[in-house]
C-alpha positions as CSV (number, residue, x, y, z in Angstrom):
1,X,103.0,10.3,138.8
2,X,105.5,11.4,142.2
3,X,107.6,8.6,143.2
4,X,108.3,7.6,146.5
5,X,112.3,9.1,146.3
6,X,110.5,12.0,145.1
7,X,108.7,12.6,148.3
8,X,111.5,11.7,150.4
9,X,113.7,14.7,148.9
10,X,111.5,17.1,151.1
11,X,113.1,16.0,153.8
12,X,116.7,15.8,152.4
13,X,119.3,18.0,154.3
14,X,119.6,20.7,151.0
15,X,115.8,21.0,151.2
16,X,115.1,21.3,155.1
17,X,118.5,23.2,156.2
18,X,117.7,25.8,153.3
19,X,114.2,26.3,154.4
20,X,115.3,26.4,158.6
21,X,118.1,28.9,157.9
22,X,115.5,31.2,155.6
23,X,112.8,30.7,158.6
24,X,115.6,32.3,161.3
25,X,116.7,34.9,159.0
26,X,113.7,36.5,158.0
27,X,112.1,36.2,161.4
28,X,115.7,38.2,162.5
29,X,115.1,40.5,159.5
30,X,111.6,41.5,160.5
31,X,112.5,42.2,164.3
32,X,111.5,39.5,165.6
33,X,114.9,38.2,167.6
34,X,113.4,36.2,170.2
35,X,111.4,33.9,167.7
36,X,114.7,33.7,165.6
37,X,116.5,32.3,168.9
38,X,113.6,29.9,169.5
39,X,113.4,28.3,166.4
40,X,117.1,28.0,165.9
41,X,117.5,26.5,169.4
42,X,114.4,24.0,169.3
43,X,115.7,23.4,165.3
44,X,119.2,22.2,166.4
45,X,118.0,20.5,169.0
46,X,116.1,18.0,167.6
47,X,119.3,17.8,164.6
48,X,121.7,17.3,167.8
49,X,119.5,14.3,168.9
50,X,119.4,12.8,165.6
51,X,123.1,12.8,165.3
52,X,123.9,11.5,168.5
53,X,121.9,8.3,167.9
54,X,123.4,7.6,164.6
55,X,126.7,8.2,165.9
56,X,125.6,5.8,168.8
57,X,124.7,3.4,166.6
58,X,127.3,3.5,163.9
59,X,130.1,3.7,166.1
60,X,129.4,1.5,169.4
61,X,126.1,-0.6,167.7
62,X,124.0,1.0,170.4
63,X,120.5,1.1,170.0
64,X,116.9,-0.7,170.6
65,X,116.5,-4.2,168.8
66,X,113.7,-5.3,170.2
67,X,111.9,-2.4,168.0
68,X,114.4,-2.9,165.6
69,X,115.6,1.0,166.3
70,X,119.3,2.0,165.6
71,X,118.2,5.7,165.7
72,X,116.1,8.7,164.3
73,X,114.9,9.0,161.3
74,X,117.1,12.6,160.2
75,X,114.4,12.7,156.7
76,X,111.1,12.1,159.1
77,X,112.4,14.9,161.9
78,X,113.6,17.5,159.7
79,X,110.7,18.0,157.3
80,X,108.1,18.0,160.4
81,X,109.9,20.6,162.1
82,X,110.2,22.5,159.4
83,X,106.7,22.0,157.0
84,X,104.5,22.9,159.2
85,X,106.2,26.1,160.5
86,X,106.9,27.2,157.4
87,X,103.2,26.7,156.0
88,X,102.0,28.4,159.2
89,X,104.2,31.4,158.4
90,X,103.3,31.4,155.0
91,X,99.4,31.3,155.8
92,X,99.9,34.2,159.1
93,X,97.6,36.8,157.2
94,X,95.2,34.3,157.0
95,X,92.4,33.5,159.8
96,X,93.8,31.5,162.5
97,X,91.6,28.4,161.3
98,X,93.4,28.1,158.0
99,X,96.9,28.7,159.4
100,X,96.2,26.1,162.0
101,X,95.3,23.5,159.2
102,X,98.5,24.9,157.2
103,X,100.4,23.3,160.2
104,X,98.0,20.2,160.4
105,X,99.3,19.8,156.4
106,X,103.1,20.4,156.9
107,X,102.5,17.6,159.8
108,X,100.9,15.5,157.3
109,X,103.9,16.1,155.1
110,X,106.3,15.1,157.4
111,X,104.4,11.9,158.0
112,X,104.4,11.1,154.5
113,X,108.1,11.9,154.3
114,X,108.0,9.3,156.6
115,X,106.5,6.8,154.8
116,X,108.5,7.3,151.9
117,X,111.3,6.1,154.1
118,X,110.0,2.8,155.3
119,X,109.0,2.7,151.6
120,X,112.4,2.9,150.3
121,X,113.6,0.6,153.1
122,X,115.6,3.3,154.6
123,X,114.8,3.0,157.9
124,X,112.1,0.8,160.3
125,X,109.0,1.7,161.5
126,X,109.4,2.6,164.9
127,X,112.9,5.0,163.3
128,X,110.0,6.9,161.6
129,X,108.0,6.9,164.2
130,X,110.0,8.5,166.9
131,X,111.6,10.4,164.2
132,X,108.0,12.3,163.9
133,X,107.6,12.7,167.3
134,X,110.8,14.4,167.8
135,X,109.7,17.0,164.6
136,X,106.8,17.6,165.6
137,X,107.9,18.3,169.1
138,X,109.7,20.5,167.5
139,X,107.4,22.4,165.0
140,X,104.4,22.3,167.3
141,X,106.7,23.6,170.4
142,X,107.6,26.6,167.9
143,X,104.2,27.2,166.7
144,X,102.8,27.4,170.4
145,X,105.7,29.8,171.3
146,X,104.7,31.9,168.3
147,X,101.2,32.2,168.7
148,X,101.6,34.6,171.7
149,X,104.8,36.2,170.7
150,X,104.9,36.7,166.8
151,X,104.0,40.5,165.9
152,X,105.0,40.9,161.8
153,X,104.1,39.6,159.0
154,X,107.4,37.6,158.0
155,X,106.5,36.6,154.8
156,X,106.5,39.2,152.1
157,X,105.4,38.3,148.6
158,X,108.9,37.9,147.5
159,X,109.5,35.2,150.1
160,X,106.5,33.5,149.6
161,X,107.6,33.2,146.5
162,X,111.0,31.7,147.1
163,X,109.7,29.6,149.1
164,X,107.6,27.5,146.7
165,X,109.7,27.9,144.1
166,X,112.5,25.8,146.5
167,X,110.0,23.2,147.7
168,X,108.9,23.0,144.0
169,X,112.6,21.9,143.3
170,X,112.6,19.6,146.3
171,X,111.7,16.2,144.1
172,X,114.7,17.0,141.7
173,X,117.6,17.4,144.7
174,X,120.9,16.1,144.4
175,X,120.4,14.2,148.2
176,X,123.0,15.4,150.6
177,X,125.4,12.5,151.6
178,X,124.6,12.9,155.4
179,X,125.0,9.4,155.9
180,X,129.0,9.4,154.5
181,X,129.8,12.0,156.6
182,X,128.5,10.6,159.9
183,X,129.9,7.3,159.0
184,X,133.6,9.3,158.6
185,X,133.2,11.4,161.5
186,X,132.4,8.6,163.7
187,X,135.3,6.4,162.3
188,X,137.2,9.5,163.7
189,X,135.5,9.3,167.6
190,X,136.1,5.9,167.7
191,X,139.1,4.8,166.3
192,X,137.2,1.9,164.9
193,X,138.1,0.5,160.7
194,X,134.4,-0.1,160.2
195,X,131.0,1.0,161.1
196,X,128.5,-0.8,162.5
197,X,126.0,-2.4,160.2
198,X,122.7,-3.2,160.5
199,X,123.0,-6.8,159.8
200,X,125.7,-7.2,161.9
201,X,123.7,-5.7,165.1
202,X,120.5,-7.6,164.6
203,X,122.7,-10.8,165.1
204,X,124.4,-9.4,167.9
205,X,128.2,-9.3,165.9
206,X,130.5,-6.2,166.4
207,X,131.7,-3.8,164.1
208,X,131.2,-4.5,160.3
209,X,130.1,-3.5,157.0
210,X,130.4,-6.4,154.9
211,X,126.3,-6.2,154.3
212,X,126.1,-2.7,153.7
213,X,123.6,-2.1,155.9
214,X,122.7,1.1,157.5
215,X,120.7,3.7,158.9
216,X,120.1,7.1,156.9
């Protein structure tokens, strides 16, 4: 039986960044430069928002206490941005209705990754919900553009096989230490000795990591 930990790996940076780069590369390989640009721009924009909110919280405790929001969930955003696009392009040769179902399945997959983050106590519900909405904005925005302009079949049988193998491997991937990376960068920017912890933030205290609680 698959566990929440295995499900959450589908939103890990190791998997989603590779998938996002593969989508851009395959669009370029098929001469879809405009779509590759839009996909790269939208995905990068989503990632930038996630990183900015995390740095704002880790460095200065900027968040919304009323809804327990300390930054967008990166796992929820990335999974919801990548999976609908990946499934849609995989089903590009199928009827339009089946492609739409593929995109909906991708959104459902992103939501499931978000639920796994709540189940593992890595995020609050508000952080997951907003991360999901941000990721959905990226994927739906790209699919709207692609539905009007996509001319080529992006997924060859080889590319499809490689993508499926990568997704099957996701539950066993070693998680990227993104939180540690962001914390180091934030401390360098702010000059603080300690990041703002969730417990300290909830109590209205300043930078402190003594309780070891932080967003991921």
